[in-house]
C-alpha positions as CSV (number, residue, x, y, z in Angstrom):
1,M,10.1,-1.7,-5.3
2,S,12.6,-3.1,-7.8
3,E,10.4,-5.7,-9.5
4,E,6.9,-7.0,-9.4
5,P,6.2,-9.4,-6.5
6,D,5.3,-13.0,-7.4
7,V,2.1,-14.9,-6.8
8,E,3.5,-16.6,-3.7
9,T,4.7,-13.4,-2.1
10,I,1.3,-11.7,-2.6
11,G,-0.6,-14.8,-1.5
12,T,1.4,-15.0,1.7
13,L,1.0,-11.3,2.4
14,L,-2.8,-11.4,1.9
15,E,-3.1,-14.4,4.3
16,D,-2.3,-12.0,7.1
17,S,-5.4,-10.3,8.6
18,T,-3.3,-7.3,9.7
19,V,-2.3,-6.8,6.1
20,R,-5.9,-7.0,4.9
21,T,-7.0,-4.5,7.5
22,I,-4.2,-2.1,6.6
23,L,-5.2,-2.3,2.9
24,T,-8.9,-1.7,3.5
25,Q,-8.4,1.1,6.0
26,T,-5.8,3.0,4.0
27,S,-7.9,2.7,0.9
28,Q,-10.4,5.0,2.6
29,E,-7.9,7.6,3.8
30,P,-4.2,7.9,4.7
31,M,-3.5,6.8,8.2
32,S,-0.6,6.9,10.7
33,A,1.0,3.7,12.1
34,T,-0.5,4.5,15.5
35,T,-4.0,4.7,14.0
36,L,-3.5,1.5,12.1
37,S,-2.2,-0.2,15.2
38,D,-5.6,0.7,16.9
39,R,-7.7,-0.3,13.9
40,C,-5.8,-3.6,13.4
41,D,-5.7,-4.4,17.1
42,A,-2.0,-5.1,16.6
43,S,1.2,-3.9,18.2
44,K,3.1,-1.0,16.5
45,P,6.1,-3.2,15.7
46,T,3.8,-5.7,13.9
47,V,2.1,-2.9,12.0
48,Y,5.5,-1.4,11.0
49,R,6.6,-4.8,9.7
50,R,3.5,-5.2,7.6
51,L,3.8,-1.6,6.3
52,D,7.3,-2.4,5.2
53,D,6.2,-5.6,3.5
54,L,3.4,-3.7,1.7
55,R,5.7,-1.0,0.6
56,E,8.3,-3.5,-0.7
57,C,5.6,-5.0,-2.9
58,G,4.4,-1.6,-4.1
59,L,1.0,-1.9,-2.6
60,L,1.3,1.1,-0.2
61,V,2.8,4.5,-0.3
62,E,4.3,6.6,2.5
63,R,3.6,10.3,2.7
64,T,4.7,13.1,5.0
65,K,1.9,15.2,6.2
66,P,2.4,18.6,8.0
67,D,0.9,18.8,11.4
68,P,-2.0,21.4,11.3
69,E,-0.9,22.6,14.8
70,G,2.5,23.4,13.5
71,G,6.1,22.3,14.0
72,H,6.1,18.6,13.4
73,H,5.4,16.4,10.4
74,R,3.8,13.0,10.6
75,T,4.1,10.0,8.3
76,V,0.9,8.5,6.9
77,Y,0.3,5.5,4.7
78,A,-2.2,5.0,1.9
79,T,-2.8,2.1,-0.4
80,N,-2.2,2.6,-4.1
81,L,-3.7,-0.8,-4.8
82,E,-6.7,-0.9,-7.2
83,R,-6.9,-4.6,-8.0
84,I,-5.0,-7.8,-7.8
85,T,-5.7,-10.4,-10.5
86,I,-4.5,-14.0,-10.4
87,E,-5.1,-16.0,-13.5
88,L,-4.7,-19.7,-14.2
89,E,-2.6,-20.2,-17.4
90,D,-1.2,-23.3,-19.1
91,D,2.2,-22.8,-17.4
92,G,0.9,-21.8,-14.0
93,L,-0.5,-18.8,-12.3
94,S,0.0,-15.2,-13.5
95,L,-0.3,-12.1,-11.4
96,R,-1.4,-8.6,-12.4
97,I,-1.4,-5.7,-10.0
98,D,-3.3,-2.6,-10.9
99,R,-2.3,0.5,-8.9
100,R,-3.9,3.9,-8.5
101,T,-2.0,6.8,-9.7
102,D,-1.6,9.9,-7.6
103,I,-3.2,13.0,-9.0
104,A,0.2,14.7,-9.1
105,D,1.6,11.8,-11.1
106,R,-1.4,11.9,-13.5
107,F,-0.9,15.7,-14.0
108,T,2.8,15.1,-14.7
109,D,2.0,12.4,-17.3
110,L,-0.5,14.8,-18.9
111,I,2.0,17.6,-19.2
112,E,4.8,15.3,-20.4
113,G,2.4,14.0,-23.1
114,I,1.8,17.4,-24.6
């Protein structure tokens, strides 16, 4: 994500029921695209497009998780979205996105602050 998305981008994204389901499901636990496809009742290509859109807006993170049965790794997705706030101001709408920070990132911030 190079810059914060604008109100129109976020509004368009949140209109999509697949996006909303991905955000709510991945806020509970990281999930694979296959699992999300089942939960969203959407095709894998559709889910992958929405995952890309969410990652581009900085609302979702991708992680590699080792397979407990060995050998392969799998990719899972988790939302880092805490809250989206849209406010009416004199010159239009303003957008604020609050994101969760990963525990490893919080630890790094703590150590760097010492």
